[in-house]
Structures are given as C-alpha cells and as structure tokens.
C-alpha positions in Angstrom: 25.7 28.7 1.9 25.5 25.0 1.9 21.7 25.1 2.1 21.6 27.5 -0.8 23.9 25.3 -2.8 21.7 22.3 -2.1 18.7 24.0 -3.7 19.0 21.9 -6.9 18.8 18.7 -4.9 15.5 20.0 -3.2 14.3 21.0 -6.7 15.0 17.4 -7.9 12.9 16.0 -5.0 9.9 18.1 -6.0 10.2 18.0 -9.8 12.4 15.1 -10.9 11.3 12.3 -8.5 7.5 12.6 -8.9 7.9 12.4 -12.6 10.2 9.3 -12.2 7.8 7.7 -9.8 4.9 8.4 -12.2 6.7 6.7 -15.1 8.1 3.7 -13.3 5.6 3.3 -10.4 6.6 0.6 -7.8 9.2 -0.8 -10.2 11.4 2.1 -9.2 11.9 0.7 -5.7 12.6 -2.9 -6.8 16.0 -4.4 -7.6 16.1 -5.2 -11.3 12.9 -3.3 -12.0 11.9 -1.5 -15.2 14.2 1.5 -14.4 17.3 -0.7 -14.5 17.7 -0.6 -18.2 18.4 2.1 -20.8 15.8 4.7 -19.9 16.7 4.2 -16.2 20.3 5.2 -16.9 19.1 8.3 -18.7 17.0 9.4 -15.8 19.9 8.6 -13.4 22.1 10.9 -15.5 19.5 13.6 -15.2 19.7 13.4 -11.4 23.5 13.5 -11.7 23.0 16.9 -13.5 21.1 18.2 -10.5 24.0 17.0 -8.2 26.6 18.7 -10.5 24.6 21.9 -10.5 24.6 21.8 -6.7 28.4 21.2 -6.6 29.0 24.2 -9.0 26.9 26.4 -6.7 29.0 25.2 -3.8 32.2 26.1 -5.5 30.9 29.5 -6.4 29.7 30.0 -2.8 33.1 28.9 -1.3 34.9 31.2 -3.6 32.7 34.2 -2.9 32.6 33.8 0.9 36.3 33.0 1.4 37.7 35.1 -1.4 39.7 32.2 -2.7 40.8 31.6 -6.3 38.8 29.3 -8.5 41.4 26.5 -8.2 41.5 26.6 -4.5 37.7 26.7 -4.1 37.4 23.8 -6.5 40.1 21.8 -4.7 38.4 22.5 -1.3 35.0 21.3 -2.5 36.5 18.3 -4.4 38.3 17.3 -1.2 35.2 17.5 0.9 33.1 15.7 -1.8 35.8 13.0 -2.0 35.6 12.3 1.7 31.8 12.2 1.6 32.0 9.8 -1.4 34.4 7.5 0.4 32.3 7.4 3.5 29.2 6.6 1.5 31.0 3.7 -0.3 32.3 2.3 3.0 28.9 2.5 4.7 27.2 0.9 1.7 29.7 -2.0 1.7 29.3 -2.5 5.4 25.5 -2.8 5.1 25.9 -5.1 2.1 27.1 -7.9 4.3 
C-alpha cells in the first residue's frame, strides 16, 4: 500500500523534475541559483502538491486496509509523517555542522 501511495512521488521524478532541470539547468543544483527566487518557490509548491497527493492516497489506503474511521486514519498517517519530518530535520541539522 505504501508503494501505491508513493506513485505521485515517482510520477514527479519522471514528469516534474526533467521539466525543472530543463528550465533551470545546472543552477538547480547550486545554492542561491536561479531557482531560489519567485519562480523557484512556485515550482517547489508544485512538488509539495505531489507530496500532498501521496499523503492523501496513504490516508485512503490506511482507512481501507484497516477499516478505520477517517479521523483515525488521518491521525495515524499524521503521526508517522511527523516522526519522519522530525528525523529529517535532526539529520539535516547534524550534517549542517
């Protein structure tokens, strides 16, 4: 179920990222490059839409498989997502120093 819910992320890799690389080129991979201004924020929000789509599919999948209510499925996915986000922030802060 997690693999099916991650399909929008895979779709973003094959559709969204090649377009973004085509527009920004090597500047995409540099700090303070051309993607760091207004249009870069717009394209970042487009990727966040793919992530949101994946999270919605995950909530629907958890609800369907476990037979939970919408609130319980949303709380379970939010809890797991929160743990993942905290771990990502901690690891990024550790590698920043």
